[in-house]
TIVO-2410 file (N, C-alpha, C; in nm, 3 decimals):
# residues 68
REC num residu      c1      c2      c3 atome chaine
REC   1      X   1.124   1.170   0.754     N      A
REC   1      X   1.120   1.026   0.766    CA      A
REC   1      X   0.978   0.977   0.743     C      A
REC   2      X   0.964   0.884   0.649     N      A
REC   2      X   0.833   0.827   0.619    CA      A
REC   2      X   0.850   0.676   0.602     C      A
REC   3      X   0.763   0.601   0.666     N      A
REC   3      X   0.759   0.457   0.645    CA      A
REC   3      X   0.633   0.425   0.569     C      A
REC   4      X   0.647   0.352   0.462     N      A
REC   4      X   0.534   0.308   0.382    CA      A
REC   4      X   0.508   0.162   0.416     C      A
REC   5      X   0.381   0.126   0.432     N      A
REC   5      X   0.345  -0.013   0.458    CA      A
REC   5      X   0.253  -0.060   0.346     C      A
REC   6      X   0.280  -0.179   0.298     N      A
REC   6      X   0.193  -0.234   0.194    CA      A
REC   6      X   0.179  -0.384   0.214     C      A
REC   7      X   0.068  -0.436   0.163     N      A
REC   7      X   0.039  -0.577   0.184    CA      A
REC   7      X   0.074  -0.663   0.063     C      A
REC   8      X   0.158  -0.613  -0.025     N      A
REC   8      X   0.202  -0.690  -0.140    CA      A
REC   8      X   0.350  -0.724  -0.123     C      A
REC   9      X   0.373  -0.844  -0.070     N      A
REC   9      X   0.511  -0.885  -0.039    CA      A
REC   9      X   0.600  -0.887  -0.162     C      A
REC  10      X   0.544  -0.924  -0.277     N      A
REC  10      X   0.623  -0.928  -0.400    CA      A
REC  10      X   0.678  -0.792  -0.438     C      A
REC  11      X   0.598  -0.688  -0.422     N      A
REC  11      X   0.644  -0.552  -0.454    CA      A
REC  11      X   0.752  -0.509  -0.355     C      A
REC  12      X   0.731  -0.533  -0.227     N      A
REC  12      X   0.831  -0.496  -0.127    CA      A
REC  12      X   0.962  -0.569  -0.153     C      A
REC  13      X   0.955  -0.698  -0.179     N      A
REC  13      X   1.076  -0.775  -0.208    CA      A
REC  13      X   1.146  -0.722  -0.333     C      A
REC  14      X   1.068  -0.685  -0.434     N      A
REC  14      X   1.126  -0.633  -0.559    CA      A
REC  14      X   1.196  -0.499  -0.537     C      A
REC  15      X   1.141  -0.418  -0.448     N      A
REC  15      X   1.202  -0.287  -0.420    CA      A
REC  15      X   1.343  -0.302  -0.364     C      A
REC  16      X   1.363  -0.405  -0.282     N      A
REC  16      X   1.492  -0.424  -0.217    CA      A
REC  16      X   1.580  -0.525  -0.288     C      A
REC  17      X   1.536  -0.574  -0.402     N      A
REC  17      X   1.614  -0.670  -0.479    CA      A
REC  17      X   1.712  -0.595  -0.570     C      A
REC  18      X   1.823  -0.657  -0.598     N      A
REC  18      X   1.920  -0.596  -0.690    CA      A
REC  18      X   1.889  -0.631  -0.835     C      A
REC  19      X   1.794  -0.722  -0.856     N      A
REC  19      X   1.756  -0.761  -0.992    CA      A
REC  19      X   1.675  -0.651  -1.058     C      A
REC  20      X   1.689  -0.640  -1.189     N      A
REC  20      X   1.607  -0.545  -1.264    CA      A
REC  20      X   1.506  -0.623  -1.346     C      A
REC  21      X   1.393  -0.562  -1.369     N      A
REC  21      X   1.286  -0.626  -1.444    CA      A
REC  21      X   1.250  -0.535  -1.561     C      A
REC  22      X   1.256  -0.588  -1.682     N      A
REC  22      X   1.225  -0.509  -1.801    CA      A
REC  22      X   1.075  -0.517  -1.831     C      A
REC  23      X   0.999  -0.439  -1.756     N      A
REC  23      X   0.854  -0.433  -1.775    CA      A
REC  23      X   0.807  -0.299  -1.720     C      A
REC  24      X   0.682  -0.267  -1.744     N      A
REC  24      X   0.628  -0.142  -1.690    CA      A
REC  24      X   0.635  -0.139  -1.538     C      A
REC  25      X   0.591  -0.245  -1.468     N      A
REC  25      X   0.606  -0.243  -1.322    CA      A
REC  25      X   0.752  -0.233  -1.278     C      A
REC  26      X   0.840  -0.299  -1.349     N      A
REC  26      X   0.982  -0.291  -1.317    CA      A
REC  26      X   1.036  -0.151  -1.334     C      A
REC  27      X   0.990  -0.081  -1.436     N      A
REC  27      X   1.032   0.059  -1.457    CA      A
REC  27      X   0.982   0.148  -1.345     C      A
REC  28      X   0.858   0.124  -1.301     N      A
REC  28      X   0.802   0.204  -1.191    CA      A
REC  28      X   0.882   0.181  -1.064     C      A
REC  29      X   0.915   0.055  -1.035     N      A
REC  29      X   0.995   0.025  -0.916    CA      A
REC  29      X   1.133   0.088  -0.927     C      A
REC  30      X   1.191   0.087  -1.045     N      A
REC  30      X   1.321   0.151  -1.065    CA      A
REC  30      X   1.313   0.300  -1.041     C      A
REC  31      X   1.206   0.363  -1.089     N      A
REC  31      X   1.187   0.507  -1.065    CA      A
REC  31      X   1.173   0.535  -0.916     C      A
REC  32      X   1.099   0.449  -0.846     N      A
REC  32      X   1.083   0.468  -0.702    CA      A
REC  32      X   1.217   0.457  -0.631     C      A
REC  33      X   1.300   0.360  -0.672     N      A
REC  33      X   1.432   0.345  -0.609    CA      A
REC  33      X   1.513   0.473  -0.622     C      A
REC  34      X   1.505   0.537  -0.738     N      A
REC  34      X   1.578   0.663  -0.760    CA      A
REC  34      X   1.523   0.772  -0.669     C      A
REC  35      X   1.391   0.782  -0.662     N      A
REC  35      X   1.329   0.883  -0.574    CA      A
REC  35      X   1.366   0.858  -0.429     C      A
REC  36      X   1.363   0.733  -0.387     N      A
REC  36      X   1.397   0.701  -0.249    CA      A
REC  36      X   1.543   0.735  -0.220     C      A
REC  37      X   1.630   0.709  -0.314     N      A
REC  37      X   1.773   0.734  -0.292    CA      A
REC  37      X   1.804   0.883  -0.289     C      A
REC  38      X   1.723   0.964  -0.357     N      A
REC  38      X   1.754   1.108  -0.363    CA      A
REC  38      X   1.668   1.194  -0.271     C      A
REC  39      X   1.539   1.161  -0.258     N      A
REC  39      X   1.448   1.248  -0.183    CA      A
REC  39      X   1.391   1.185  -0.057     C      A
REC  40      X   1.388   1.055  -0.050     N      A
REC  40      X   1.329   0.986   0.065    CA      A
REC  40      X   1.435   0.899   0.134     C      A
REC  41      X   1.547   0.960   0.163     N      A
REC  41      X   1.664   0.887   0.211    CA      A
REC  41      X   1.634   0.807   0.339     C      A
REC  42      X   1.556   0.864   0.429     N      A
REC  42      X   1.527   0.798   0.556    CA      A
REC  42      X   1.393   0.725   0.555     C      A
REC  43      X   1.345   0.691   0.437     N      A
REC  43      X   1.216   0.624   0.425    CA      A
REC  43      X   1.235   0.475   0.397     C      A
REC  44      X   1.135   0.399   0.436     N      A
REC  44      X   1.140   0.255   0.416    CA      A
REC  44      X   1.004   0.206   0.371     C      A
REC  45      X   1.004   0.099   0.294     N      A
REC  45      X   0.881   0.032   0.255    CA      A
REC  45      X   0.881  -0.102   0.326     C      A
REC  46      X   0.775  -0.127   0.400     N      A
REC  46      X   0.767  -0.249   0.480    CA      A
REC  46      X   0.645  -0.330   0.442     C      A
REC  47      X   0.660  -0.461   0.447     N      A
REC  47      X   0.547  -0.551   0.424    CA      A
REC  47      X   0.467  -0.563   0.552     C      A
REC  48      X   0.335  -0.554   0.539     N      A
REC  48      X   0.245  -0.576   0.651    CA      A
REC  48      X   0.128  -0.657   0.599     C      A
REC  49      X   0.085  -0.752   0.675     N      A
REC  49      X  -0.028  -0.836   0.633    CA      A
REC  49      X  -0.154  -0.753   0.624     C      A
REC  50      X  -0.238  -0.785   0.529     N      A
REC  50      X  -0.362  -0.711   0.508    CA      A
REC  50      X  -0.448  -0.707   0.635     C      A
REC  51      X  -0.449  -0.815   0.710     N      A
REC  51      X  -0.529  -0.819   0.831    CA      A
REC  51      X  -0.482  -0.714   0.932     C      A
REC  52      X  -0.354  -0.685   0.935     N      A
REC  52      X  -0.300  -0.585   1.026    CA      A
REC  52      X  -0.320  -0.444   0.974     C      A
REC  53      X  -0.358  -0.431   0.850     N      A
REC  53      X  -0.374  -0.301   0.786    CA      A
REC  53      X  -0.519  -0.285   0.738     C      A
REC  54      X  -0.613  -0.340   0.813     N      A
REC  54      X  -0.753  -0.342   0.773    CA      A
REC  54      X  -0.811  -0.203   0.755     C      A
REC  55      X  -0.773  -0.108   0.839     N      A
REC  55      X  -0.827   0.028   0.827    CA      A
REC  55      X  -0.789   0.090   0.693     C      A
REC  56      X  -0.663   0.079   0.655     N      A
REC  56      X  -0.619   0.135   0.527    CA      A
REC  56      X  -0.690   0.064   0.412     C      A
REC  57      X  -0.706  -0.065   0.422     N      A
REC  57      X  -0.773  -0.142   0.317    CA      A
REC  57      X  -0.917  -0.094   0.300     C      A
REC  58      X  -0.986  -0.072   0.409     N      A
REC  58      X  -1.125  -0.024   0.402    CA      A
REC  58      X  -1.133   0.118   0.347     C      A
REC  59      X  -1.037   0.203   0.384     N      A
REC  59      X  -1.036   0.339   0.332    CA      A
REC  59      X  -1.018   0.341   0.180     C      A
REC  60      X  -0.930   0.258   0.131     N      A
REC  60      X  -0.908   0.250  -0.014    CA      A
REC  60      X  -1.034   0.199  -0.083     C      A
REC  61      X  -1.098   0.099  -0.026     N      A
REC  61      X  -1.220   0.045  -0.084    CA      A
REC  61      X  -1.329   0.153  -0.087     C      A
REC  62      X  -1.343   0.230   0.021     N      A
REC  62      X  -1.444   0.335   0.028    CA      A
REC  62      X  -1.413   0.445  -0.074     C      A
REC  63      X  -1.286   0.484  -0.085     N      A
REC  63      X  -1.248   0.588  -0.182    CA      A
REC  63      X  -1.276   0.543  -0.324     C      A
REC  64      X  -1.254   0.417  -0.353     N      A
REC  64      X  -1.281   0.363  -0.485    CA      A
REC  64      X  -1.431   0.368  -0.515     C      A
REC  65      X  -1.512   0.331  -0.418     N      A
REC  65      X  -1.657   0.336  -0.437    CA      A
REC  65      X  -1.706   0.479  -0.458     C      A
REC  66      X  -1.653   0.571  -0.380     N      A
REC  66      X  -1.695   0.712  -0.390    CA      A
REC  66      X  -1.656   0.770  -0.524     C      A
REC  67      X  -1.536   0.737  -0.573     N      A
REC  67      X  -1.489   0.794  -0.700    CA      A
REC  67      X  -1.566   0.737  -0.819     C      A
REC  68      X  -1.626   0.620  -0.801     N      A
REC  68      X  -1.705   0.561  -0.911    CA      A
REC  68      X  -1.834   0.634  -0.922     C      A
***
C-alpha cells in the first residue's frame, strides 16, 4: 500500500477522470492508470496543498540544485 501526495490538483483530478487526453501528458497519465490497476492496486494519489507538503517541496528544490 502506497499513498502518493502531490500539490498539482489538475493532475490528481485527471488521474481519476474518465476522460482521455490525446497528448504526451495524457499518455503518461494513461500509463499510470494501467500501472495502478495492475501493480499498485491499493495505492492512491491524493491532492495536498504545497504549504502542507513544504518538506517535500524543499527536498526537491535541494535535489535540483545539487544535480545542477
